[in-house]
C-alpha positions in Angstrom: -11.1 -17.7 -24.0 -8.1 -15.5 -23.4 -5.9 -13.0 -25.3 -2.3 -12.6 -24.1 -0.8 -9.2 -24.6 2.5 -7.7 -23.5 2.0 -4.0 -22.7 4.9 -2.0 -24.1 4.8 1.7 -25.1 1.1 1.7 -25.8 0.2 2.8 -22.3 3.4 4.0 -20.6 7.0 4.8 -21.5 9.4 2.8 -19.5 12.9 1.4 -19.2 14.0 -1.8 -17.5 16.0 -1.3 -14.4 17.9 -3.7 -12.1 15.6 -4.8 -9.3 12.2 -3.6 -8.4 11.3 0.0 -7.9 8.2 2.2 -7.4 7.1 4.1 -10.6 8.0 7.7 -10.5 5.6 10.6 -11.0 6.8 11.1 -14.6 5.1 7.8 -15.6 1.7 8.1 -17.2 -1.2 6.4 -15.6 -2.3 3.0 -16.7 -5.8 3.4 -18.2 -7.7 0.1 -18.1 -11.0 1.7 -19.0 -13.0 -0.9 -17.1 -16.6 -0.8 -18.2 -19.8 -2.4 -16.8 -19.4 -6.2 -16.8 -15.6 -6.0 -16.8 -13.0 -6.3 -14.1 -9.2 -6.5 -13.7 -6.9 -8.3 -11.3 -3.3 -6.9 -11.0 -0.5 -8.8 -9.3 1.9 -6.0 -8.3 5.6 -6.5 -9.0 6.9 -5.6 -5.6 10.5 -6.5 -4.5 9.1 -8.5 -1.6 5.8 -10.0 -0.5 2.6 -10.1 -2.5 -0.1 -7.6 -3.2 -3.0 -7.9 -5.6 -5.3 -5.2 -6.8 -8.9 -6.0 -7.8 -10.7 -3.3 -9.8 -14.2 -3.0 -11.1 -16.2 -0.3 -12.9 -16.8 3.1 -11.4 -13.2 3.2 -9.9 -14.0 0.6 -7.3 -10.8 -0.9 -5.9 -9.9 -3.7 -3.4 -6.4 -4.5 -2.3 -5.4 -8.0 -1.2 -2.3 -7.8 1.0 0.3 -5.1 1.2 3.6 -6.6 0.1 6.7 -7.0 2.3 7.8 -5.1 5.4 9.7 -2.4 3.5 7.7 -2.1 0.2 5.1 0.4 1.3 6.7 3.1 -1.0 6.7 0.7 -4.0 3.0 -0.2 -3.2 1.9 3.4 -3.2 3.8 4.0 -6.4 2.0 1.2 -8.2 -1.4 2.2 -6.8 -0.8 5.7 -8.1 0.2 4.3 -11.5 -3.2 2.5 -11.6 -4.9 5.7 -10.6 -6.2 4.3 -7.3 -7.5 7.1 -5.1 -9.7 5.0 -2.7 -9.8 1.4 -1.6 -13.2 -0.1 -0.8 -11.6 -2.8 1.2 -8.2 -4.2 2.2 -8.1 -8.0 2.5 -5.3 -9.4 4.6 -4.9 -13.1 4.0 -2.3 -13.9 6.6 0.2 -12.4 9.0 2.8 -11.7 6.3 0.5 -9.0 5.0 0.0 -7.3 8.3 1.8 -3.9 8.4 3.0 -2.3 11.6 0.7 0.3 13.1 2.0 3.5 11.6 2.2 2.4 7.9 -1.2 0.6 8.2 -2.8 3.8 9.5 -1.2 5.8 6.7 -2.6 3.4 4.1 -6.1 3.5 5.7 -6.0 7.3 5.7 -4.5 7.9 2.3 -6.8 5.5 0.4 -9.9 6.0 2.6 -10.2 2.3 3.3 -13.7 1.5 4.5 -13.2 -2.1 5.6 -10.5 -4.6 6.5 -11.3 -8.3 5.8 -9.1 -11.0 7.3 -9.1 -14.2 9.3 -10.5 -14.4 12.8 -7.0 -14.5 14.3 -5.9 -11.4 12.6 -9.1 -9.6 13.3 -8.4 -10.0 17.0 -5.0 -8.5 16.5 -6.3 -5.6 14.5 -9.2 -4.6 16.7 -6.7 -4.3 19.6 -5.0 -1.5 17.7 -6.0 2.1 17.7 -7.7 2.1 14.3 -10.2 4.7 13.1 -13.6 4.2 14.8 -15.5 4.2 11.5 -13.3 1.4 10.1 -15.1 -2.0 9.8 -13.0 -5.1 10.5 -14.6 -8.3 9.2 -13.4 -11.9 9.4 -14.1 -14.4 6.6 -14.6 -18.1 7.5 -14.5 -21.2 5.3 -17.6 -21.1 3.2 -18.1 -17.4 3.3 -19.5 -15.9 0.1 -19.4 -12.2 -0.4 -20.2 -9.9 -3.4 -17.2 -7.6 -3.4 -17.6 -5.8 -6.7 -20.3 -5.8 -9.4 -20.7 -9.4 -10.7 -17.6 -10.4 -8.5 -18.2 -12.9 -5.7 -15.5 -14.1 -3.4 -16.0 -17.7 -2.1 -13.7 -18.7 0.8 -12.5 -22.2 0.2 -10.3 -22.4 3.3 -9.7 -20.0 6.3 -7.0 -21.2 8.6 -5.4 -19.7 11.7 -2.5 -22.0 12.2 1.1 -21.6 10.9 1.4 -21.3 7.1 -2.3 -20.7 6.8 -4.7 -17.9 5.9 -7.5 -17.1 3.6 -7.8 -19.1 0.3 -10.6 -17.7 -1.8 -12.1 -18.0 -5.3 -13.2 -15.0 -7.3 -16.1 -15.8 -9.5 -16.8 -13.4 -12.4 -19.3 -14.7 -14.9 -17.6 -18.0 -16.1 -14.1 -16.9 -14.9 -12.5 -18.3 -11.8 -9.5 -16.7 -10.1 -8.1 -18.6 -7.1 -6.0 -16.6 -4.6 -4.2 -19.0 -2.3 -2.1 -18.1 0.7 -2.0 -21.3 2.8 0.5 -24.1 2.4 -0.1 -26.4 5.4 -1.0 -30.1 5.1 -4.3 -29.3 6.7 -5.1 -26.6 4.2 -4.2 -28.9 1.3 -6.3 -31.7 2.6 -9.3 -29.4 2.8 -8.8 -28.0 -0.7 -8.3 -31.5 -2.2 -11.8 -32.4 -0.9 -13.3 -29.7 -3.0 -14.1 -29.6 -6.7 -11.9 -26.6 -7.7 -11.1 -27.5 -11.3 -11.3 -25.2 -14.3 -9.5 -22.4 -12.6 -8.5 -19.7 -15.1 -6.0 -17.8 -12.9 -4.2 -19.3 -9.9 -2.2 -17.1 -7.5 0.2 -19.4 -5.7 0.9 -19.0 -2.0 4.1 -17.0 -1.3 6.0 -19.8 0.4 9.7 -19.9 1.1 11.8 -21.7 -1.4 13.2 -24.1 1.2 9.7 -25.4 2.1 9.5 -29.0 0.7 6.2 -30.1 -0.9 4.6 -26.7 -0.3 2.2 -27.5 -3.1 1.5 -31.0 -4.3 1.0 -32.2 -7.8 -2.4 -33.5 -6.7 -3.6 -30.1 -5.8 -2.2 -28.5 -8.9 -4.0 -31.2 -11.0 -7.2 -30.6 -9.0 -7.0 -26.9 -9.8 -5.9 -27.4 -13.4 -5.1 -23.6 -13.9 -4.7 -22.0 -17.3 -2.4 -19.3 -15.9 -0.4 -19.4 -12.7 1.1 -16.4 -11.0 4.0 -16.6 -8.6 5.3 -13.8 -6.3 8.9 -13.8 -5.0 11.3 -11.6 -3.1 14.6 -10.4 -4.6 16.6 -13.4 -3.5 14.0 -16.1 -4.1 13.6 -18.4 -7.1 10.5 -20.4 -7.8 10.4 -23.9 -6.3 11.6 -26.2 -9.1 9.2 -29.1 -8.2 6.2 -26.8 -8.2 7.3 -25.4 -11.6 7.6 -28.9 -13.0 4.1 -29.8 -11.8 2.6 -26.6 -13.3 4.3 -27.3 -16.6 2.9 -30.8 -16.6 -0.6 -29.3 -16.0 0.0 -27.1 -19.1 -0.3 -24.0 -17.0 1.2 -20.8 -18.4 3.4 -19.4 -15.7 3.9 -15.7 -14.8 6.5 -14.7 -12.2 6.6 -11.2 -10.8 10.4 -11.2 -10.5 10.6 -11.9 -14.2 7.5 -10.4 -15.7 7.0 -7.5 -13.3 3.4 -6.3 -12.6 0.8 -8.6 -14.2 -2.7 -7.3 -15.0 -5.4 -9.5 -16.2 -8.5 -7.8 -17.6 -11.7 -9.7 -17.8 -14.9 -9.2 -19.9 -17.9 -11.6 -19.7 -16.3 -14.1 -22.2 -12.6 -13.6 -22.3 -9.5 -12.1 -20.6 -6.2 -10.6 -21.6 -2.9 -10.5 -19.9 -0.8 -7.3 -19.7 2.7 -7.1 -18.2 4.7 -4.1 -17.0 8.3 -4.4 -15.9 8.8 -3.7 -12.2 11.4 -1.0 -12.9 9.9 1.9 -14.7 11.0 5.5 -14.8 
């Protein structure tokens, strides 16, 4: 069961601006009030790239990817808006989420990141850097299962190291299923089509370039059968028309960060609600 809400002035005062921007310090914090047996997944409305915040009770936070090359200020603004002081882990699904050394070290220091989780290929690149000695770097493989927050299990459906591949994993929370996909290679799709991945509540699409043909097939979308689909895009990008048509045919409700801004989905044991905040707030 789901409840769809549009967050207006109930939580924060805002005005819509042209383009994306980081929230300023004058904006009140978003208070999700996550209790036991609750969680929230927030798709941050950055101007480029993708970043997803996973939150549980007791102020436990996990960040998946870090946005584009020049969006670190935006990212910090949104994390501040969601009152994130510490990050239990940073999950980097592919090379697009890999920051250069200086901003990565800043992120690790500012949010006291305890662990980076990524592919085996990126782990090799990361451990060659001068990262803090107490920072744990872990690689997930296809089939890895890990409890990342209370009642939240991540199950890796595919872990690829080739071009246009990365970590594709399912978050399982009671009866809810959130599929975060980053790969769009033929090999990744073949592997995913071999699995029973239906009844997905939330589907985060891979952030593929618009010009990529057949980046996501109708067969895979039908296999996932998502209730809600979330698409990230840069300032100059528009959603792939064929993918949009296939999602509409699957009766999936589509949220697009360029249009809807930051999208938060809060889950209880039995239902979820959707909250949106425009990317430009001041």
